[in-house]
Each structure stands twice: as structure tokens, then as C-alpha cells.
C-alpha positions as semicolon CSV with decimal commas, in nm:
position;residue;x (nm);y (nm);z (nm)
1;M;0,000;0,000;0,000
2;N;0,133;0,343;-0,097
3;A;0,165;0,616;0,163
4;S;-0,025;0,942;0,140
5;V;0,113;1,278;0,246
6;S;-0,092;1,575;0,363
7;V;-0,061;1,880;0,588
8;V;-0,306;1,946;0,869
9;C;-0,366;2,219;1,123
10;Y;-0,320;2,030;1,448
11;K;-0,613;2,138;1,665
12;S;-0,521;1,903;1,949
13;K;-0,228;2,123;2,041
14;T;-0,248;2,500;2,107
15;L;0,076;2,694;2,141
16;S;0,139;2,975;2,391
17;N;0,066;3,232;2,120
18;G;-0,281;3,084;2,069
19;E;-0,193;2,932;1,731
20;N;-0,201;2,569;1,619
21;P;0,100;2,401;1,453
22;L;0,088;2,282;1,094
23;M;0,188;1,915;1,078
24;L;0,290;1,671;0,808
25;Q;0,055;1,373;0,820
26;I;0,175;1,043;0,676
27;S;-0,082;0,767;0,634
28;K;0,017;0,411;0,546
29;D;-0,127;0,069;0,625
30;G;-0,396;0,225;0,844
31;K;-0,143;0,409;1,059
32;R;-0,075;0,781;1,084
33;K;0,235;0,966;1,188
34;Y;0,285;1,339;1,235
35;R;0,584;1,570;1,206
36;S;0,582;1,946;1,274
37;L;0,652;2,178;0,981
38;G;0,789;2,438;1,220
39;V;0,505;2,674;1,127
40;S;0,192;2,770;1,322
41;I;-0,118;2,976;1,232
42;D;-0,433;3,112;1,386
43;P;-0,696;2,837;1,320
44;K;-0,931;3,097;1,167
45;F;-0,695;3,112;0,867
46;W;-0,719;2,736;0,800
47;D;-0,998;2,576;0,596
48;F;-1,057;2,252;0,786
49;T;-1,306;2,127;0,526
50;K;-1,066;2,157;0,232
51;N;-0,758;2,115;0,455
52;R;-0,571;2,419;0,320
53;L;-0,486;2,781;0,396
54;R;-0,762;3,038;0,360
55;P;-0,706;3,314;0,101
56;N;-0,685;3,580;0,374
57;C;-0,407;3,403;0,571
58;P;-0,113;3,637;0,652
59;N;0,213;3,525;0,486
60;K;0,011;3,279;0,281
61;E;0,267;3,254;-0,002
62;Y;0,559;3,193;0,236
63;I;0,374;2,923;0,433
64;Q;0,242;2,762;0,114
65;N;0,598;2,731;-0,022
66;I;0,710;2,551;0,295
67;I;0,415;2,312;0,268
68;L;0,477;2,234;-0,101
69;E;0,851;2,184;-0,049
70;K;0,804;1,937;0,237
71;Q;0,531;1,748;0,056
72;A;0,747;1,723;-0,257
73;E;1,040;1,584;-0,056
74;L;0,829;1,309;0,094
75;Q;0,655;1,226;-0,233
76;Q;0,995;1,190;-0,398
77;R;1,113;0,964;-0,118
78;I;0,802;0,745;-0,160
79;L;0,866;0,713;-0,534
80;E;1,228;0,611;-0,472
81;L;1,136;0,349;-0,214
82;N;0,862;0,208;-0,438
83;S;1,092;0,193;-0,742
84;E;1,357;0,013;-0,535
85;Q;1,084;-0,218;-0,399
86;K;1,187;-0,145;-0,042
87;E;0,952;-0,191;0,250
88;Y;0,883;0,114;0,465
89;T;0,641;0,245;0,726
90;A;0,509;0,590;0,801
91;S;0,767;0,616;1,081
92;T;1,069;0,515;0,871
93;L;0,954;0,744;0,592
94;L;0,953;1,042;0,829
95;N;1,285;0,940;0,981
96;N;1,440;0,944;0,635
97;E;1,269;1,254;0,502
98;N;1,595;1,447;0,499
99;T;1,769;1,186;0,286
100;K;1,776;1,363;-0,048
101;F;1,914;1,250;-0,378
102;E;2,179;1,474;-0,525
103;L;2,221;1,323;-0,870
104;K;2,569;1,376;-1,012
105;T;2,701;1,314;-1,359
106;V;2,936;1,020;-1,407
107;G;3,222;1,263;-1,470
108;E;3,152;1,466;-1,156
109;F;3,127;1,158;-0,936
110;Y;3,447;1,003;-1,073
111;Q;3,636;1,327;-1,017
112;S;3,511;1,348;-0,658
113;L;3,623;0,988;-0,597
114;I;3,968;1,052;-0,743
115;E;4,009;1,370;-0,537
116;Q;3,903;1,193;-0,217
117;Y;4,147;0,907;-0,272
118;A;4,422;1,165;-0,327
119;L;4,332;1,338;0,001
120;D;4,331;1,002;0,181
121;S;4,673;0,917;0,029
122;K;4,521;0,604;-0,128
123;C;4,731;0,630;-0,441
124;G;4,659;0,279;-0,565
125;N;4,283;0,333;-0,561
126;R;4,326;0,677;-0,713
127;L;4,525;0,529;-1,001
128;I;4,265;0,257;-1,070
129;Y;3,973;0,504;-1,082
130;K;4,180;0,753;-1,281
131;S;4,249;0,485;-1,545
132;S;3,880;0,396;-1,557
133;F;3,787;0,764;-1,582
134;N;4,026;0,817;-1,873
135;S;3,891;0,509;-2,050
136;L;3,532;0,631;-2,015
137;K;3,629;0,977;-2,137
138;A;3,790;0,828;-2,446
139;F;3,486;0,608;-2,514
140;T;3,239;0,897;-2,480
141;R;3,471;1,140;-2,661
142;N;3,510;1,346;-2,346
143;K;3,134;1,371;-2,288
144;L;3,091;1,229;-1,940
145;D;2,821;1,479;-1,847
146;I;2,577;1,187;-1,837
147;L;2,389;1,048;-1,539
148;F;2,443;0,696;-1,410
149;C;2,091;0,609;-1,528
150;D;2,219;0,659;-1,885
151;I;2,450;0,360;-1,839
152;D;2,217;0,078;-1,941
153;I;2,271;-0,266;-2,096
154;D;2,304;-0,126;-2,447
155;W;2,559;0,133;-2,327
156;L;2,765;-0,136;-2,154
157;N;2,760;-0,359;-2,462
158;R;2,886;-0,070;-2,675
159;Y;3,159;0,008;-2,421
160;E;3,269;-0,358;-2,423
161;K;3,279;-0,362;-2,804
162;W;3,484;-0,039;-2,804
163;L;3,735;-0,179;-2,552
164;R;3,782;-0,489;-2,766
165;S;3,829;-0,276;-3,079
166;K;4,121;-0,107;-2,902
167;G;4,292;-0,442;-2,852
168;N;4,238;-0,465;-2,475
169;K;4,281;-0,808;-2,317
170;E;4,012;-0,980;-2,112
171;T;4,183;-0,894;-1,783
172;T;4,192;-0,523;-1,875
173;I;3,828;-0,524;-1,987
174;S;3,731;-0,699;-1,665
175;L;3,917;-0,439;-1,458
176;M;3,747;-0,150;-1,641
177;F;3,402;-0,300;-1,585
178;R;3,468;-0,392;-1,222
179;T;3,585;-0,039;-1,152
180;L;3,282;0,111;-1,327
181;R;3,051;-0,120;-1,131
182;S;3,223;-0,020;-0,808
183;A;3,182;0,350;-0,892
184;Y;2,812;0,292;-0,967
185;N;2,765;0,118;-0,631
186;K;2,943;0,401;-0,452
187;A;2,721;0,655;-0,630
188;I;2,410;0,467;-0,515
189;K;2,538;0,463;-0,157
190;A;2,612;0,836;-0,177
191;K;2,259;0,904;-0,311
192;C;2,405;1,027;-0,638
193;A;2,244;0,747;-0,841
194;R;1,937;0,525;-0,806
195;K;1,941;0,153;-0,740
196;S;1,642;0,112;-0,971
197;D;1,863;0,210;-1,269
198;Y;2,145;-0,033;-1,177
199;P;2,238;-0,238;-1,488
200;F;2,485;-0,486;-1,340
201;D;2,221;-0,724;-1,206
202;E;2,155;-0,816;-1,568
203;Y;2,492;-0,738;-1,728
204;K;2,729;-0,992;-1,571
205;I;3,099;-0,910;-1,574
206;N;3,211;-1,256;-1,461
207;K;3,182;-1,356;-1,828
208;F;3,527;-1,211;-1,891
209;D;3,804;-1,471;-1,887
210;T;4,048;-1,358;-1,619
211;T;4,218;-1,694;-1,566
212;T;4,560;-1,635;-1,414
213;Q;4,831;-1,719;-1,664
214;K;5,134;-1,908;-1,541
215;R;5,386;-1,655;-1,409
216;A;5,609;-1,878;-1,199
217;I;5,946;-2,014;-1,306
218;N;6,103;-2,318;-1,147
219;K;6,366;-2,318;-0,874
220;T;6,655;-2,390;-1,114
221;E;6,559;-2,091;-1,329
222;V;6,528;-1,863;-1,027
223;L;6,875;-1,959;-0,906
224;K;7,024;-1,868;-1,244
225;F;6,956;-1,503;-1,158
226;N;7,160;-1,547;-0,842
227;T;7,455;-1,738;-0,983
228;E;7,513;-1,576;-1,321
229;E;7,730;-1,267;-1,319
230;V;7,528;-0,964;-1,426
231;K;7,661;-0,817;-1,746
232;T;7,654;-0,446;-1,816
233;I;7,416;-0,374;-2,102
234;G;7,493;-0,033;-2,247
235;K;7,430;0,234;-1,987
236;R;7,115;0,083;-1,838
237;Q;7,046;0,188;-1,480
238;Y;6,954;-0,038;-1,189
239;M;7,071;-0,361;-1,360
240;E;7,225;-0,515;-1,049
241;L;6,949;-0,372;-0,829
242;S;6,691;-0,538;-1,055
243;K;6,854;-0,878;-1,005
244;D;6,883;-0,824;-0,629
245;I;6,521;-0,711;-0,595
246;F;6,406;-1,024;-0,778
247;I;6,609;-1,258;-0,555
248;F;6,517;-1,069;-0,236
249;S;6,146;-1,098;-0,317
250;Y;6,180;-1,470;-0,388
251;L;6,368;-1,534;-0,063
252;C;6,144;-1,314;0,156
253;G;5,797;-1,452;0,109
254;G;5,729;-1,310;-0,236
255;I;5,720;-0,953;-0,101
256;N;5,605;-0,725;-0,383
257;F;5,795;-0,429;-0,524
258;T;5,594;-0,153;-0,351
259;D;5,647;-0,311;-0,010
260;I;6,018;-0,361;-0,084
261;A;6,055;0,006;-0,179
262;N;5,901;0,118;0,151
263;L;6,117;-0,101;0,377
264;T;6,332;0,078;0,635
265;Q;6,566;-0,041;0,909
266;T;6,271;-0,044;1,151
267;N;6,121;-0,333;0,951
268;I;6,402;-0,561;1,066
269;V;6,311;-0,697;1,410
270;K;6,547;-0,950;1,572
271;G;6,667;-1,071;1,234
272;R;6,317;-1,105;1,093
273;L;6,129;-0,894;0,844
274;H;5,813;-0,729;0,985
275;Y;5,605;-0,515;0,750
276;I;5,248;-0,414;0,675
277;R;5,143;-0,522;0,329
278;Q;5,012;-0,206;0,164
279;K;4,754;-0,381;-0,052
280;T;4,574;-0,561;0,232
281;G;4,700;-0,391;0,549
282;K;4,804;-0,730;0,686
283;L;5,109;-0,766;0,911
284;I;5,370;-1,002;0,766
285;K;5,648;-1,154;0,976
286;I;5,904;-1,366;0,796
287;G;6,262;-1,476;0,842
288;I;6,542;-1,314;0,644
289;P;6,775;-1,575;0,487
290;E;7,149;-1,500;0,489
291;E;7,154;-1,432;0,115
292;A;6,871;-1,179;0,154
293;M;7,053;-1,011;0,444
294;R;7,365;-0,979;0,229
295;I;7,157;-0,802;-0,036
296;I;7,031;-0,556;0,227
297;E;7,382;-0,490;0,354
298;K;7,504;-0,426;-0,002
299;Y;7,284;-0,115;-0,025
300;A;7,329;0,012;0,332
301;N;7,536;0,314;0,222
302;A;7,345;0,391;-0,098
303;S;6,992;0,400;0,041
304;K;6,844;0,728;0,165
305;G;6,639;0,633;0,469
306;Y;6,522;0,304;0,317
307;L;6,672;-0,044;0,281
308;F;6,691;-0,015;-0,098
309;P;6,786;0,286;-0,314
310;I;6,443;0,332;-0,466
311;L;6,290;0,606;-0,251
312;N;6,472;0,902;-0,095
313;S;6,333;1,019;0,240
314;Q;6,448;1,375;0,167
315;I;6,272;1,393;-0,169
316;H;5,979;1,153;-0,174
317;K;5,763;1,272;0,115
318;T;5,400;1,257;0,002
319;A;5,213;0,941;-0,091
320;Q;5,179;1,065;-0,450
321;Q;5,551;1,138;-0,481
322;K;5,629;0,789;-0,353
323;Q;5,384;0,625;-0,591
324;N;5,520;0,815;-0,891
325;R;5,877;0,718;-0,803
326;I;5,791;0,352;-0,742
327;H;5,598;0,333;-1,070
328;K;5,894;0,482;-1,259
329;I;6,158;0,252;-1,108
330;L;5,937;-0,056;-1,136
331;G;5,914;-0,001;-1,511
332;K;6,293;0,013;-1,539
333;V;6,344;-0,291;-1,316
334;N;6,099;-0,503;-1,517
335;K;6,269;-0,407;-1,844
336;N;6,603;-0,505;-1,692
337;L;6,466;-0,839;-1,572
338;K;6,362;-0,926;-1,926
339;L;6,717;-0,856;-2,045
340;L;6,861;-1,059;-1,758
341;A;6,625;-1,348;-1,835
342;A;6,754;-1,354;-2,191
343;Q;7,113;-1,356;-2,060
344;V;7,061;-1,657;-1,833
345;G;6,841;-1,848;-2,076
346;V;6,502;-1,810;-1,907
347;E;6,234;-1,784;-2,176
348;S;5,946;-1,669;-1,951
349;N;5,829;-1,308;-1,936
350;V;6,009;-1,226;-1,610
351;T;5,890;-0,938;-1,389
352;T;5,914;-0,869;-1,017
353;Y;5,577;-1,041;-0,979
354;V;5,723;-1,363;-1,118
355;A;5,940;-1,380;-0,805
356;R;5,625;-1,372;-0,591
357;H;5,455;-1,647;-0,792
358;S;5,774;-1,853;-0,804
359;F;5,808;-1,836;-0,425
360;A;5,457;-1,981;-0,388
361;S;5,506;-2,240;-0,662
362;V;5,836;-2,375;-0,530
363;L;5,696;-2,408;-0,178
364;K;5,385;-2,588;-0,300
365;K;5,588;-2,835;-0,506
366;S;5,800;-2,893;-0,193
367;G;5,488;-3,004;-0,007
368;V;5,435;-2,693;0,207
369;N;5,077;-2,646;0,330
370;I;4,880;-2,391;0,128
371;A;4,769;-2,216;0,449
372;L;5,133;-2,140;0,535
373;I;5,200;-2,014;0,183
374;S;4,893;-1,792;0,210
375;E;5,018;-1,652;0,541
376;A;5,359;-1,572;0,394
377;L;5,207;-1,403;0,088
378;G;4,983;-1,190;0,308
379;H;4,660;-1,300;0,142
380;S;4,347;-1,220;0,339
381;D;4,173;-1,527;0,195
382;I;4,321;-1,868;0,117
383;T;4,103;-1,873;-0,197
384;T;4,328;-1,603;-0,344
385;T;4,630;-1,824;-0,280
386;Q;4,458;-2,114;-0,451
387;I;4,401;-1,896;-0,759
388;Y;4,776;-1,823;-0,755
389;L;4,860;-2,192;-0,739
390;D;4,597;-2,333;-0,975
391;S;4,804;-2,230;-1,277
392;F;5,117;-2,402;-1,147
393;D;4,996;-2,761;-1,164
394;D;5,029;-2,852;-1,533
395;E;5,372;-3,010;-1,486
396;Q;5,263;-3,213;-1,185
397;M;4,940;-3,317;-1,355
398;D;5,125;-3,435;-1,667
399;E;5,362;-3,637;-1,448
400;A;5,072;-3,788;-1,254
401;M;4,893;-3,888;-1,576
402;K;5,188;-4,111;-1,668
403;N;5,074;-4,343;-1,391
404;L;4,755;-4,429;-1,576
405;L;4,921;-4,679;-1,805
């Protein structure tokens, strides 16, 4: 049953000035609730038969505007609740009467998200939404002055087709759609979009193939990076550092590049490495093998407030400055690792992340419990670890199949 909204002159209560208050009256399911409008009048100026102000009421226009505004707010709220098929009572409707929608364009909302992440020093999130924002701007030819309700199934299908025409891989397309869906959900929560217009209940983004490709290399290949002498290739920077970062990550629980860059002397506690993983906020405690400690000691004089010469405490002070620097050096390190891989005869596409996957793969093949591997990697859910490891089993499966005959 829909609710009805009206305004009444409340005769049951007389104020000290002899006037009666005007009250909002909400009727639903046979129940009535009242809320003061903050306005009172002499009852002689109220038409109780027609339930409205008399023509001769002082300040009639001012009072009428207040009445119409409040009625419109509640009527809008009723429409929203009905369209979202949400249950409500007269009481909950009145309690939420001040919850207004402030519809924003997709461009405006994205920009507000990006600015907020920058203020909160959440550079990773800022970068993800910035990339999504730039993709949407390119797709719409810089015309993001649309509302979220304009993003329907047809719009999403056209966006998907456009992304594919640009040569994007499934993982990239999935990321763009997951970020857009997240932004839509945030807009709904912020009352900047309506749940009734939400297209992702019908448009499923799990259709994109995001199967993790094999990134691990075997133990013998990893050790080649540690035993082969690094050759100077032209005037490339960070060649030896690239090799050392790769080995350090492999030996220290698959620690990723961002966390390595942020390590300081305070992260070494009684010969163990203690750090907060930036991606998940989880505390990691892991032993430091002798070889890894020697790598740390190698850079003791070159680092500027950190264990490795990636960040400089005197220069890189803000979260954004740190992120920019890490992104720049990571690109150089990964290029160097590809050159090093070619030198030592490793055919895989080697990056710093390969060290992380290789750490997990080698431990699994050694019979280490997945729960322990998950703990070392800093995963918040063992399911994530299983996804890591699922792509490492081809070799073992092929070997096992030989037992069939």
C-alpha cells in the first residue's frame, strides 16, 4: 500500500501564542504519523473542510511554499522506495525525510572519488579510478556529463565492443568493468544514483576470462639469476638492483615491489622482516635468509632512509611522490629483468611479480601447506592463494597422468 502525504492544522495542540501548529501527516497501512513543519497559524486562517490555507491568511505565499517543499520531498522519497521495492512504514519514511538525492554526472562523481582518494593518500585506488575515468572519457569522446541512469545494458555492450576494438585483453576489460561497477555502487550509496537504474544485475561481468596465466618459473631458473654474473648492457640503470630485488622478493615470502621500496631499518626486528602489506594492510612476519641479508647490507650506504635505493626520504615525502617514483623505477626494473632473463636463458616473461609467484610455486611443489604459503604471501583469503597456485599444476598433472598406463 502506498503512503499518502498531507498537511493538517493540528487542533489538538495550542501553542502559547494561541496558534495551532501545521503538521505533516503520513498515512500508510492504516497508521498515521505526524511531524511538525515548524510553522503555526491562527486556526481561523485554515480551511478545515478543504484542509488548506484560507485566502486571507497572513504570509500565505511563504507558508504555502514551505508546505509544497516538504510534501514534494516526501513524495519523492516514496517514489524512490517504491521503485527500489523497499519496505517502509510511516515512521521510517519520516525518519528518512531528509535523505535527499543529489544526482551527479558520471564525470563529476568520478572526479570526486579521485580527489578523495588523493586526500586520503590512497594512491593505488586513485590510479585505478583515474584509469577507468580516462577510459570512459575516451569512449564517450570526453562527454561524461551523463547520469548513471544513462549507463544501461546497451551502453555497456557498446563500451565492451569499443574496448575490444582497441585491442584490450580480457583482464583489462574486466578491470574496467569492475571499476565502473564499483563506482556505480558508490554513487548509489552516496545518493548520487538510483538503485532502480542499476544495470549490473543483468549485465554480468564474470563472463570475462580472467584466468591467471602461469607466471612462476622453477627453482633452477630462479637460481640462475643469483649465480650468473650480471653483465653491463649499455648504460642501463639499476641492472644489479633489478637482479637483487628479484632474488630478495623470492627469498622473503614473495614480497612485492611496492612493499620492498618502503622497507626501512625499523622493519628488521630480531633478524626477521616485519612489514604491513600495503595492498591488504596485513602484518607479515618472515625470516630473512642469509643471502637476503647480504643483499640488504650491499645497499646500506646507498639507500636514503630506506633499505633499498628506490625512494629518498628527503625527496619523496608525500604518498603521491612515492607512488610516482615507485611506478617509474618498477618499469625500469621489469625491463632489466627481461634482459637478464635472456642472458641466463630463461624464456618466460620475467617481472618482479614472477618472483612472488615462483616463491609460492616452489613451496607448493616442496609439499608446504597452502595455508602457510597464504600466510607468507599476506593473502586475506586462502582462496586467493589457490588462484595463484591453480596455474602451477600442469607439470605435476602431466607427471601424474603417466601413472595411468
